[in-house]
C-alpha positions in Angstrom: 0.1 0.1 0.0 1.3 3.4 -1.2 0.1 6.8 0.1 0.9 10.3 -1.2 0.8 12.9 1.6 1.1 16.4 0.1 1.9 19.5 2.2 0.9 22.7 0.3 3.2 25.8 0.5 5.6 28.0 -1.4 9.3 27.3 -1.7 11.8 29.9 -0.8 13.2 31.4 2.6 10.7 34.3 2.5 8.0 31.8 2.8 9.4 29.6 5.6 7.2 29.6 8.7 4.5 31.4 7.3 0.7 30.7 7.8 0.4 29.8 4.1 3.2 27.2 4.5 1.7 25.1 7.2 1.5 22.1 4.9 5.2 22.2 4.6 5.6 22.7 8.4 3.6 19.6 9.1 5.6 17.4 6.5 8.9 18.7 7.9 7.8 17.6 11.3 6.5 14.1 10.2 9.8 13.6 8.0 11.9 14.5 11.2 9.9 12.1 13.5 10.4 9.5 10.8 14.1 10.2 10.4 13.9 10.8 6.7 15.0 13.7 4.6 13.7 15.6 1.6 15.4 15.3 -1.8 15.0 17.9 -4.5 13.0 16.0 -7.3 10.8 16.8 -10.2 7.8 19.1 -9.2 8.8 19.0 -5.5 10.9 18.0 -2.6 10.2 14.3 -1.7 10.8 12.1 1.1 9.8 8.3 1.5 9.3 6.5 4.5 7.6 3.2 5.7 5.2 2.5 8.6 3.9 -0.8 9.4 4.2 -2.2 5.8 2.8 1.0 4.1 5.1 3.3 1.9 4.5 7.0 2.5 5.7 9.5 -0.3 5.8 12.8 1.3 5.7 15.7 -1.2 6.3 19.5 -0.9 5.5 20.8 -4.2 8.1 23.2 -5.7 5.5 24.5 -8.3 4.4 27.2 -6.0 0.9 27.1 -4.6 -1.2 28.1 -7.6 0.2 25.1 -9.7 0.2 22.4 -7.0 -1.9 20.2 -9.2 0.9 19.5 -11.5 3.1 18.2 -8.8 0.3 16.0 -7.1 -0.7 14.5 -10.6 3.0 13.6 -11.5 3.8 12.0 -8.2 0.5 10.1 -8.2 1.3 8.7 -11.7 5.0 8.0 -11.0 4.3 6.3 -8.0 0.9 4.7 -9.0 -1.0 5.9 -6.1 -4.6 5.9 -6.2 -6.7 9.0 -5.5 -8.2 7.3 -2.2 -4.6 7.1 -0.9 -3.8 10.8 -1.5 -3.9 13.4 1.6 -3.3 17.1 1.0 -2.4 19.3 4.1 -3.7 22.8 3.5 -3.8 26.1 5.5 -7.4 27.3 6.1 -8.6 31.0 6.9 -11.9 29.8 7.7 -10.7 27.9 10.9 -9.4 29.3 14.1 -5.6 29.1 14.6 -4.8 25.5 15.1 -8.2 23.8 14.4 -7.8 20.7 12.4 -10.4 19.2 10.1 -10.1 16.3 8.0 -12.4 16.0 4.8 -12.8 13.1 2.3 -13.8 15.9 -0.2 -15.1 19.3 -0.8 -14.8 22.6 -2.4 -11.5 24.5 -2.6 -12.9 27.2 -0.2 -11.2 29.9 -2.2 -7.9 28.2 -1.8 -5.7 28.5 -5.0 -3.6 25.2 -4.3 -6.7 23.1 -3.7 -8.5 24.8 -6.8 -5.5 23.9 -9.2 -5.5 20.3 -7.7 -9.0 19.7 -8.5 -8.8 21.3 -11.8 -5.7 19.1 -12.7 -7.1 15.8 -11.4 -10.7 16.8 -12.6 -12.2 15.9 -9.1 -12.7 17.3 -5.8 -12.9 13.8 -4.2 -9.6 13.7 -2.6 -8.9 13.9 1.1 -7.6 17.2 2.8 -6.6 18.0 6.2 -7.5 21.8 6.8 -5.3 23.2 9.3 -6.7 26.6 10.8 -4.7 29.8 10.6 -7.1 32.2 11.8 -8.4 35.4 10.1 -7.4 38.2 12.1 -6.7 40.7 9.3 -8.3 44.0 8.3 -9.9 44.2 4.9 -7.7 44.1 1.9 -4.8 42.7 4.2 -5.4 39.0 3.4 -2.2 38.3 1.5 0.1 40.1 4.1 -1.7 37.9 6.7 -1.4 34.6 5.1 2.5 35.3 4.1 3.0 36.5 7.7 4.1 34.6 10.7 2.3 33.3 13.8 2.7 35.3 16.9 4.3 33.6 20.0 0.9 32.7 21.4 -0.2 31.2 18.3 3.0 29.4 17.7 2.4 27.4 20.9 -0.9 26.2 19.6 0.7 25.6 16.2 3.5 23.4 17.5 1.1 21.3 19.4 -1.4 20.9 16.7 1.5 20.0 14.1 2.0 17.0 16.5 -1.7 16.1 16.1 -1.6 16.6 12.6 1.3 14.0 12.1 -1.1 11.6 14.2 -3.9 12.2 11.7 -1.6 11.4 8.7 -0.6 8.0 10.4 -4.3 7.1 11.2 -5.4 8.2 7.7 -2.9 5.6 6.3 -3.6 2.8 8.8 -7.1 3.3 10.0 -8.6 5.0 6.8 -10.3 8.2 6.3 -13.8 7.4 8.0 -12.4 6.3 11.3 -9.9 9.1 11.3 -12.4 11.6 10.8 -14.5 10.1 13.6 -11.6 10.0 15.9 -10.0 13.5 15.3 -12.9 15.6 14.0 -15.2 14.4 17.0 -12.9 15.6 19.5 -12.5 18.9 18.0 -8.6 18.5 17.2 -8.3 22.2 17.7 -8.8 25.3 19.8 -12.2 27.0 19.1 
């Protein structure tokens, strides 16, 4: 069994640690805990790990957010990974900081990365883990907000919830999406 775990973000030092790059942050933590490192490959930075007989391909697309679908499609095809074994980790303005919501499908919610993945794959029926980044910005300041960093209080919540997100990834691969949603969505998996 192979799984493709995609963390959305933008490459480059100027984006490191920003709200928009929470997908990269989660995958970096997962890779570190799995004692694996990312290699610069086609369309992204890729790391591979095995857990209980399952192969996990971790992908941080290097296509920039708005073209994320190119990387997802390429690595699905290259590794022959079916759609039901794909999980995309994405920042979400509609959720409070640190809130986590796993969904089996859904709209892009205005997120350009999800929009491009849906357009490229021709479906919205892929799993996504929405990671709340809050929405405390004034009108017209959304771009500055998502490309900004978390404050020290928020960062404490983020660090804790990144660990929870890595547990959700493992559960998705071993227990399946329905059981994982029941376990983690039910208990809130976040601060609300």
